[in-house]
C-alpha positions in Angstrom: 31.9 -0.7 -20.8 28.4 -1.9 -21.9 29.7 -3.1 -25.0 31.1 -6.3 -23.4 27.4 -7.3 -22.7 24.5 -8.4 -25.1 22.5 -5.7 -26.6 19.4 -6.4 -24.7 21.2 -5.3 -21.3 21.9 -1.7 -22.0 18.5 -1.4 -23.7 17.0 -2.7 -20.5 19.0 -0.4 -18.3 17.8 2.6 -20.4 14.2 1.3 -19.9 14.6 1.3 -16.4 16.0 4.8 -16.5 12.9 6.1 -18.3 10.5 4.3 -16.2 12.1 5.7 -13.1 12.0 9.1 -14.5 8.2 8.7 -15.1 7.5 7.5 -11.5 9.7 10.2 -10.1 7.8 12.9 -12.0 4.3 12.1 -10.3 5.1 10.3 -7.0 6.4 13.3 -4.9 3.4 15.3 -6.1 0.5 12.5 -5.7 -0.2 14.3 -2.1 -0.6 17.9 -3.8 -2.6 16.2 -6.6 -4.9 14.6 -4.0 -5.3 17.6 -1.8 -5.9 20.0 -4.7 -8.0 18.0 -7.1 -10.1 16.1 -4.5 -10.0 18.5 -1.3 -8.6 15.7 0.8 -7.2 16.2 4.3 -3.7 15.1 5.1 -5.0 12.1 7.0 -7.1 11.1 4.2 -4.1 11.7 1.7 -1.9 9.4 4.0 -4.3 6.7 4.0 -5.0 6.8 0.2 -1.2 6.7 -0.6 -0.5 3.9 1.9 -3.3 1.7 0.5 -2.1 2.2 -3.2 1.5 1.5 -2.2 0.5 -1.5 -0.2 -1.8 -2.9 -2.8 0.8 -2.2 -5.3 3.7 -4.1 -3.5 1.3 -7.2 -2.7 0.0 -7.6 -6.4 3.5 -6.9 -7.8 4.8 -10.0 -5.5 1.7 -12.1 -6.7 2.4 -11.2 -10.5 6.2 -11.5 -9.9 6.3 -15.2 -8.5 4.5 -16.4 -11.7 6.8 -14.6 -14.0 9.1 -17.6 -14.6 6.4 -19.3 -16.3 6.2 -17.1 -18.9 8.3 -15.3 -21.6 10.0 -12.7 -19.7 9.9 -10.2 -22.7 6.1 -10.4 -22.8 5.8 -10.0 -19.2 8.0 -6.9 -19.4 5.7 -5.5 -22.2 2.5 -6.1 -20.2 4.0 -4.5 -17.3 5.2 -1.3 -19.1 2.0 -0.9 -20.8 0.0 -1.3 -17.6 2.5 1.6 -16.2 1.5 3.8 -19.4 -2.4 2.8 -18.8 -2.3 3.7 -15.3 -1.0 7.4 -16.0 -3.4 8.0 -18.7 -6.4 6.9 -16.8 -5.4 9.1 -13.5 -6.2 12.5 -15.1 -9.2 10.9 -16.8 -10.9 9.9 -13.6 -13.1 11.9 -11.5 -13.4 9.7 -8.6 -10.9 9.2 -5.9 -11.2 5.8 -5.3 -10.4 5.1 -9.1 -7.4 7.3 -8.7 -6.1 5.0 -6.0 -6.9 1.9 -8.1 -4.9 3.3 -11.1 -2.0 4.5 -8.6 -1.9 1.0 -7.4 -1.8 -0.4 -10.9 1.4 1.9 -11.6 3.0 0.7 -8.6 2.5 -2.7 -9.3 3.5 -2.5 -13.0 6.8 -0.8 -11.9 7.5 -3.6 -9.2 6.8 -6.3 -11.8 9.0 -4.9 -14.3 11.8 -4.3 -11.9 11.4 -8.1 -10.7 11.3 -9.5 -14.1 14.4 -7.2 -15.2 16.5 -8.6 -12.4 15.5 -12.0 -13.1 16.2 -11.7 -16.8 19.6 -10.2 -15.9 20.1 -13.4 -13.7 18.9 -15.9 -16.5 21.3 -14.3 -19.3 24.4 -13.1 -17.8 27.4 -15.0 -16.3 27.7 -15.1 -12.5 30.7 -12.7 -12.3 28.8 -10.3 -14.6 25.5 -9.9 -12.6 27.1 -7.8 -9.7 28.3 -5.2 -12.0 24.9 -5.0 -13.9 22.8 -5.0 -10.6 25.0 -2.1 -9.3 24.6 -0.4 -12.7 21.0 -0.7 -12.8 20.7 0.6 -9.3 22.8 3.9 -10.5 20.4 4.4 -13.5 17.4 4.1 -11.1 19.2 6.8 -8.9 19.7 8.9 -11.9 16.1 8.7 -12.7 15.0 9.6 -9.2 17.5 12.6 -9.6 15.8 13.7 -12.7 12.3 13.1 -12.2 11.2 15.2 -9.4 12.7 18.4 -10.6 10.9 18.0 -13.8 7.7 17.0 -12.1 8.1 20.5 -10.2 8.3 22.5 -13.4 5.5 20.4 -14.9 3.1 20.9 -12.2 3.7 24.6 -12.2 1.9 24.7 -15.6 -0.7 22.2 -15.2 -1.6 19.6 -12.5 -2.4 16.8 -14.7 0.7 17.5 -17.0 3.0 15.4 -14.8 0.8 12.4 -15.5 0.8 12.7 -19.4 4.6 13.2 -19.5 4.9 10.1 -17.1 2.9 8.2 -19.7 5.1 9.3 -22.4 8.3 7.9 -20.8 7.0 4.4 -21.2 6.6 4.7 -24.9 10.2 4.5 -25.3 10.6 1.3 -23.4 7.7 -0.4 -25.0 9.5 0.2 -28.4 12.8 -0.9 -27.4 11.9 -4.0 -25.6 10.0 -5.0 -28.6 12.7 -4.3 -31.0 15.8 -5.3 -29.1 15.0 -7.8 -26.2 14.9 -11.3 -27.2 12.2 -13.7 -26.0 13.1 -16.1 -23.1 11.9 -19.8 -22.5 10.4 -20.8 -19.3 12.6 -23.2 -17.7 10.1 -26.1 -17.8 12.5 -28.8 -16.1 12.9 -26.7 -12.9 9.0 -25.8 -13.1 8.3 -29.5 -12.9 11.0 -30.3 -10.1 9.7 -27.5 -8.0 6.2 -26.5 -8.9 5.3 -23.2 -7.7 3.4 -22.8 -4.4 3.4 -19.7 -2.3 3.5 -21.5 0.8 6.6 -23.6 -0.4 8.6 -20.3 -1.5 7.8 -18.7 1.9 9.0 -22.1 3.7 12.6 -21.4 2.3 14.5 -20.4 5.3 17.3 -18.4 3.7 14.5 -16.6 1.7 12.6 -15.9 4.8 15.8 -14.6 6.7 16.7 -12.5 3.7 13.1 -11.0 3.2 13.2 -10.0 7.0 16.6 -8.3 6.6 15.3 -6.3 3.7 12.1 -5.4 5.4 14.0 -4.2 8.5 16.7 -2.3 6.1 14.3 -0.7 4.3 12.8 0.9 7.6 16.0 2.5 8.1 17.1 3.3 4.6 14.2 3.1 2.2 12.7 6.3 2.9 15.3 8.3 4.8 14.8 11.5 3.3 11.4 11.7 4.3 12.5 10.6 8.0 15.1 13.7 8.1 12.3 16.1 6.9 10.0 14.6 9.8 12.7 15.2 12.2 13.8 18.6 11.1 10.2 19.8 10.9 9.6 18.5 14.5 12.8 19.8 16.2 13.6 23.1 13.8 11.1 24.4 11.2 9.9 23.8 7.6 12.8 26.2 6.1 15.6 24.2 7.9 14.0 20.9 6.7 14.0 22.3 3.1 17.7 23.3 3.7 18.6 19.7 4.9 16.9 18.0 2.1 18.5 20.4 -0.4 22.1 19.3 1.0 21.1 15.4 1.6 19.3 14.7 -1.7 22.0 16.1 -4.2 24.9 14.6 -2.0 23.1 11.1 -2.0 22.5 11.1 -5.8 26.0 12.3 -6.5 27.7 9.5 -4.4 25.4 7.0 -6.0 26.2 7.9 -9.6 29.9 8.4 -9.1 30.5 5.3 -7.1 27.9 2.7 -7.4 29.4 1.0 -10.4 33.0 0.8 -8.9 31.6 -0.5 -5.7 29.5 -3.2 -7.6 32.7 -4.4 -9.4 34.3 -5.3 -6.2 31.3 -7.2 -4.6 31.6 -10.9 -5.1 30.1 -14.0 -3.5 33.2 -14.8 -1.5 33.5 -11.3 0.1 29.6 -10.4 0.2 29.2 -11.1 3.9 32.4 -9.0 4.9 31.2 -6.0 2.8 27.5 -6.1 4.0 29.1 -5.8 7.4 31.0 -2.8 6.4 27.9 -1.5 4.8 26.0 -1.9 8.0 28.8 0.0 9.6 28.6 2.9 7.3 24.8 3.0 7.9 25.1 3.2 11.6 28.1 6.1 11.5 25.9 7.8 9.0 22.8 7.8 11.4 25.1 8.9 14.2 26.2 11.8 12.1 22.7 12.9 11.5 22.0 12.6 15.2 24.6 15.0 16.2 24.5 17.6 13.0 22.2 20.0 14.6 22.2 23.2 12.4 25.4 22.5 10.7 24.5 21.8 7.2 28.1 20.6 6.2 27.8 17.9 8.9 24.5 16.6 7.4 26.4 16.5 4.1 29.2 14.5 5.5 26.8 12.0 7.2 24.8 11.6 4.1 27.8 10.7 2.2 28.9 8.1 4.7 25.2 6.9 5.0 25.2 6.4 1.2 28.2 4.2 1.1 26.3 1.9 3.2 23.5 2.0 0.6 25.9 1.4 -2.2 26.9 -1.9 -0.8 23.4 -3.1 0.6 21.3 -2.7 -2.4 23.1 -4.8 -5.0 24.3 -7.0 -2.1 20.6 -7.9 -1.4 20.0 -8.7 -5.3 23.2 -11.0 -5.0 21.9 -12.8 -1.9 18.4 -13.8 -3.6 20.3 -14.8 -6.9 22.6 -17.1 -5.0 19.6 -19.0 -3.4 17.1 -18.8 -6.2 16.7 -22.2 -8.0 16.9 -22.2 -11.9 13.6 -21.3 -13.3 12.5 -19.6 -10.1 14.7 -16.1 -10.3 11.6 -13.9 -10.7 9.8 -15.7 -7.9 12.7 -15.0 -5.6 13.4 -11.6 -6.7 9.5 -10.8 -6.4 9.8 -11.6 -2.6 12.2 -8.7 -2.5 8.9 -6.4 -3.0 7.8 -7.4 0.4 10.9 -5.8 1.8 9.6 -2.6 0.3 6.8 -2.5 2.8 9.4 -1.5 5.4 9.9 1.7 3.4 6.4 2.5 3.3 6.3 1.9 7.1 9.0 4.5 7.8 7.1 7.7 7.8 4.4 6.0 10.3 7.2 4.8 12.5 9.0 8.0 12.4 6.1 10.0 13.4 5.4 7.9 16.4 8.9 7.9 17.3 9.2 11.5 17.4 6.1 11.8 19.4 7.1 9.3 22.0 11.0 9.8 22.4 13.5 12.7 22.3 15.1 13.4 19.0 18.3 11.0 19.3 15.7 8.1 20.0 14.8 8.1 16.3 18.2 7.6 15.2 19.1 4.9 17.8 16.1 3.0 16.9 17.0 3.0 13.3 20.6 2.0 14.2 19.2 -1.1 16.2 16.9 -1.9 13.0 20.0 -1.7 10.6 21.9 -4.1 13.0 18.8 -6.5 13.1 19.0 -6.5 9.4 22.5 -7.5 9.3 21.7 -10.3 11.9 18.9 -11.7 9.7 21.3 -11.5 6.8 23.9 -13.5 8.4 21.3 -15.9 9.5 20.0 -16.5 6.4 23.7 -16.8 4.8 24.0 -19.7 7.4 20.9 -21.6 6.4 21.2 -24.7 4.0 19.9 -23.6 0.5 16.8 -25.1 -1.1 13.1 -25.3 -0.3 12.1 -27.0 2.8 10.1 -29.9 2.9 
């Protein structure tokens, strides 16, 4: 399958897998690390994690929007090097504020790499090839998130610092592979002169504004849905049942993504994208309704997870395609970096979930998420109807 693509494409997909495994090894255990190593309270840990994630998103946006001005190979190498350095420095630091800084660097580096990776795909592949590779990359990312946390569990049992050293090692392979097998790219100077980069100009692009709003709202609903389900189950049942739900939902989600993401990605095209995004919205709503009525029936949680994940299979590559369609030549990385703003919605989910579970009955959480999904779809439709190009 990948033999039909240039050699750099499978190399970069493998690099994406390695870096995601590295992030998956440590990210779920940062709370444990901060609590044990620095004796922080749950409230303080929450603040530290939120600050690090938000800083990472903001800086990845700022670095991503200028990536089109430089050789993307060099940019990817710098981001992977920063990723490696951050993991090395965390266990060597003795102050929690430095840990937050290095964790922010890791998140920023991962976000920049992801942005430039998608931009590289968009610049080097034909239009009909891009949906397949976007979907395949998302499959590799999900495989990484499937492998990373269990590996991190084994490592943290031996040493609290060991996950960071292993995560650093996952960046060595990508550094070598990108250096050896990825060709340099030239910035598109003509497009740069025609549309000089200004952040304000980028934000005045009406389709981009609508699509970014759609991503933000969608990420609130599905970006951190396992954490959301855990909070719900702990609130209305107990910690043990919450663990059972996650033990069902996570493997089901990963299995559906790995098995079906590439076949689904193959049928997504620009001419049917809006129709399929509507179908993905329907899958999200039905899946959330399934979670709402599942109660203590674990099999029903599994069925709802399958339906919910079908929406995810459509929406994630669909978002990439929407931005790819509106980004002018030479500004692909700038537009893909705006997608990182949508990730703030994922960071907001645990906070919003906590408030909703405090203020509303259990079904109120899922009804709210359904409304957010529908609003995301409306924003997507509005963006599709806007004339392309930067507003004057």
